[in-house]
N, C-alpha and C positions, 0 to 999 in steps of 0.2 A: 395896662397895654402889655404887661409881663405875660398875665394870667391869660389874655389871647395868642401868645404867641406859645407857650408852655401847652393850651390848649388845642394850637395845630399841630406839635411836635407829637402828643402823645393820639391823635389822630390818624396823621401819617404811620406811626409806628404800628397801632392794630389794624390797620388797611394793609399794613405791608405784609404783616405776618398773616393775615387772612388769605392774602393771596397767596403767600409761600406756600399756605398747605393745601390749596386746591388742589386738583388733580385733571387731566385731561382723558377723554376716551374717545377711542376711535374704532371704526368698525368698516370691514370690508370685504367683499367677494372677488375670486378673479372672474369669476365670470358669470354671465345675466342669463345666459341662454345655455342650456347643456343638453345633448340630446338624453332620451330616457335610459337610467342606467349607468350612464357617464359620472364622472367626479366630477366638483368642484372643491375648491378649500375658500373657508371659512375664516377670518382672524380678527380678533379685538385685540385692540393697543391700549394700553395705560401708560400716560407718563405721570412719574412720581418722584417725590423725595425716596431716599435712599431705608431712611427711619421709618416710612407710611407701611402700613397694612392696612391691604383695601379688598375690601369683602367680593370679589367676583361673583359672576353665575356659572355655574357647572353641570354639563350636558353629559348624561350617559349613555344614552342611548339614541335617542333623535332631538333636535332640535326643536321642531315643530310638528305637527302631524303632517305627513307623506314625506319629510328631509331628514332621511337616516344620518348614523353618524356610520362611516366606514373603519375608522382608525380611533385609538382614544386619542384626549388632546395631549398635544404635544405643546410645553411654556417655554418660549424663550425670554431671556432677559440681556440687556443692552445699556452700558452706562454710557450715556450723550456727554458730549465735552463740557457743560455745563452742569455737570454732578448730577442730571436727571435720569432714574433708572425707566428705560421703556420695555415694559413687560407685554409679550406678545402669545396671545392662546392661539393656536391654529387647529381646526377642525377639518378634516376631510369629510364631506358628504356627499351623496346621492339623493337620487329619488327615483321611483318605479312607478309613478303616476303622471299622467298628461295633466300639466295645469300651471298655473301661476303662482307661484308660492311668495308667501310675506312674510319674510323675518322682522319680526318688529323691534321695538327700542328694549333693551336690557340693563338694571340697575347693577353700578357700580357705587357702593359703599363705602366711603372715612367718616369716622368719628362723627356717625348720624347724617352725615350730608351724604346726598345719592346726587351719581352723575350718572344721566344716559346715554346709551350709545346710541347712533342714527339707526333707524331701519334700514332694511334691505328688503330686495325682491330677486326672484329666481325665477326662468321660464323654462320649463321642460319640455321638451318637444315628442312626438313620438312622428317621426318618419316614415315608418313602415307602412304597407296595405296589411289589411286585416279581411279577411274573407271572413264576414258574419253569418254566410248561407251555410258554410259547410258544417258547422258546430262539429268541427274536430281540430284536435289540439296539436299545433304547429309552432315550430323553431321561430323564433324571432328573427334570425338570419340564415340562409341555408348553410350546410357544414361544409368548412372551408377545404377544400383537395390541394393540402402543400407537399409540394415538390420533394422527392428524393435530395437531400443533400449529402452528396458524396463528400466534399469538404470535413463535414464534422463526422461523417462514418470513418473516414480514414484517422479522425485525430483520435476519435474512441479508441479506435482500434489498437493505434498509436499506444496511448496512456493504458491500455490494458496490458498489453506486454511490456511496458515498460514498466508496471508494478508488479508483473510477474518475475521481471528479470531481477527487480530489487529482492522478491522473495527470496530466490534460491540465491542470491549473494549474500542475503544474512543469513540463510539458511547454513553455507559453507563458513561463514565465519563464527557462528556459534559453535559449527560441529569443529573449528579449529581453532578458537582461542577460548572458549568459553567449558566447553567438555573435554577437549583437550582429545578430540580423537580425530582419527587422518578423513580426510575429505572418502578417499578408497579404502577401503578393506584390505588386508592382504591377499587375498584371494581375488581381488578385481585387480589389484595390481599385478599380479603374477598374470592374468589374462589378459590383459593391456597389454604387458611387455612381450618380448620375443620370446618364444620356449627359450631359446639357446643362451639368452642372456640372464634369465631368471635363473637355468641351470647352473651359469658360471660364475652367477654372484653367491649362490650357496655352496659352491665348492669351494670357494674362497673363504668362505665362512668355516668350512670342515677343517680346510687346512689350517687354519688360523686358531681354533679350538684343539687342535693336537689331542685328540682323544685317545687315541692308540698308545701316544707316548706316555698317556697314564693310565695304562691297565683297564682302558674301558674299551677294549676291543668289539666287543656284539655292539655296544650304543654306536660305536666309529661306523661298523659295514651298513648296519640297520641305515643310518642316516644317507650315507653313500647310495645304497639302492634305494632311496625313495627319491631322490635326487632323480637317478637315472628313469627309475619306471615312470615320474611324473612327466618326465622329460620326452618318453615315447609316447606316454598316451596321447601327449599333445601335438606332437610331430608325427607320427605314425596311425594317430586315430584307433588304436587297441586298448581295452581294459587291462592295462598291464598292472595295476594295482590289484587287480583280482587273480591275476595269474600266478601261477608257478613259475620257475627262474625256465625249467625246460619249456614250457608254454610258451613264452617269452619269445627264446631260441628260436623255437618251432614256426611263430609267426613272422619271423625276421632272419627266416633262411634266405631269403633273395639277395641279403648283403653276403654272404658266403660267398656268393659268383662274382658281384660286383665289386667289395668291398670288403675283401678276405681278412685283411690285418684289423677292419674296424669291429668285424665280426667276431673274432678269436679276442680280443680285449673284452666287450661284453660280456663274452663268455667267460673270461678269468673274474670278472668281476662278481659276476653272480652268483659262480661255483665257489671261490673263495668266500665269500656272504655267507653261503650255505652252509661251509661246512664250520664255519667261526662261531654261527649262530647256532644249528641244529647238534652238529656232531663237536664243539666244544674244540675245536681245532684252534691248535697254538699256533698262529703264522709268525713268520719271520717280518722284523720293519722293513726290508726288501719289496713281501708280498704284499703289506701294507701299502706303501710307496707306491708298488705297480699300481694297484687297484684303483687309487687316486688318479695316478699318472692318465690309465686306461681311460678313465671317466671323463678326463679332459679331451682326451684326444676323439674318443666316441662321438660327442656333443660337437667338438669343430669341424669333424670330419661328415655330419648330417646334420650340421643346422640349416635351418630354413630362413630365408632374412624375410618374408613377409608380414607384414603384420595383420592381423584381422580385426576388424572392429569390436570394441567389448561386447555389444548387444550381440553379435554374430556370434561371438565366443560362448558367451551364455548359454545361446538356442542349443548349439551343438550339444553343449555340456549337460542342460537339461534333458535334450534327447536321448542321449547315449545313458544317461539314470533312468 
């Protein structure tokens, strides 16, 4: 009796281990009928233990003759609640042959034991009429004439302008913070601001430098007259930087009738500067101060408030040059 019980125990144990080691294989296709050139999805599923190594079939370009692979195999592994692993092989297939395709069973091997997948079939249908009498090559379908999508057009246009805007911002930031350069050059800043504001700012700088108090008389009057000449060039549109003092006064002789005091102040600035620079005239402190004062008066009495766009000013400057 005891021998019989032990025999039954070992038999059940061996049977349970053999059952536990078995694998299950399933195969399916998401379509049984497709149009020629369309795609279907073929899947092989293997249920196995985590420590088992199953030898599976692998396809590189075709499953069978006429059934071609569109994409490489994709493998997914999912662990089920009972501890088994569900391994899936996904193939995307297509066919360009009007026929009924038979997908046979394929072997899945574990430790010398083979489990076969079930066979499948796929019907490939050719729904188009073919003119065999013309003997000419023709498209399967006519060319599709799509309508112009204004929404996509404006979307793409907005994207392009947005990218351009970002590039401009990045370039400005690059100049400002990385290269430590101003966005506008000094010359462009002068053109952008009204002439009288630029000139008055430069006169304030000359006043703070106190050059003539340091016996730098020639440098003082050179800077002073350069400010006046640049101002005259922009306001009165004459090439005063290349003119002599007498030529400047001759071009501005209309001021002598309309604004005599302004004209006389300008005459004092230019003549004293010529004496200091070319005749080495030793001007008095009062004469130095009078030139600076007359420069302020000349600018304030002839200033023009209108501001022209930078591009227009550049064009005028190029035209004059």
